[in-house]
N, C-alpha and C positions, 0 to 999 in steps of 0.2 A: 789577890795574891797573898801567899803566906808571908808572914813577917820575916822569917829568915831569908827567904828569896829576895825580898825587898832590900834587906841589908846587904846581901851578897852582891846584888846588882850595883849598888852604890860603890862597893869596894873594887870591883873588877873594871879595868879599862874596856872601852867598847870594842877594841880590836886587839885584845891580848893574843899573844902568840902561843903560849903554853897552856893556858886555861881558857875555856870558852863557857860563857854563861848561857844556859839553855832555859827557856821558859818552861813552866810546869806543863806536863803532858797528862791529859785526862785519860786517854785511851792507850794503855800499854799494848793492847792487841794490834792496833793500827800502827803504832811505832815499831813493834817487832816485825810486822809484815814489811814495812818500808826498809828496815835494816836488812832483812833477808833479800829483798829485791835488789838492793845495792851491794850485795855480797860483802857486808860488814860483819865483824866478829861477834858483836852482841851488844847488850845493854847492861849498865850498872844502874840499879834503881833502888828506891826505898819508898815507903808509904809517905804521902804528903803530910799526914798527921804524926808520923813517927819522929821521935826526938833524936837529935844528933848526939851520940855519945861515943867519943873516940875509943874508949876502952871496951865497949860492947856494941859494936856496930849492928845496925839493922839493914844494911845494904845487901842487895841480892844481885848475883851475877846471872844473867839470862843469855845463854850462848846460842848462836846460830849454828846448829849441828851441820849445816850444809856449807859452811864457810870454806871457800876454796883454798885458803892459805893456812888452814888449821894444822897441817902436818908439822910436827916438831915444836908446837906451841902449847902442848898440853899442860906444862907446868908454869905458864906465864901468870895465871891467876890462881894463886894458892890460897885456899881458905885459911883463916886464922884459927 
């Protein structure tokens, strides 16, 4: 497990309401397929080895183009 994930897990309560800790996912392809099958909007991801830098984020938004509730939500995720 990556060091930052270990530290994050210690900080977050097990049953937090607003924030959910998620284990590291090795296969983004499998995760994306599961997201699409459940009609979810998409994934926000970054490389496991990537540094967290708030001023220059390396996070990527991967949208499910078939998401059934996408109408009117085009501007929800606005790139910085």
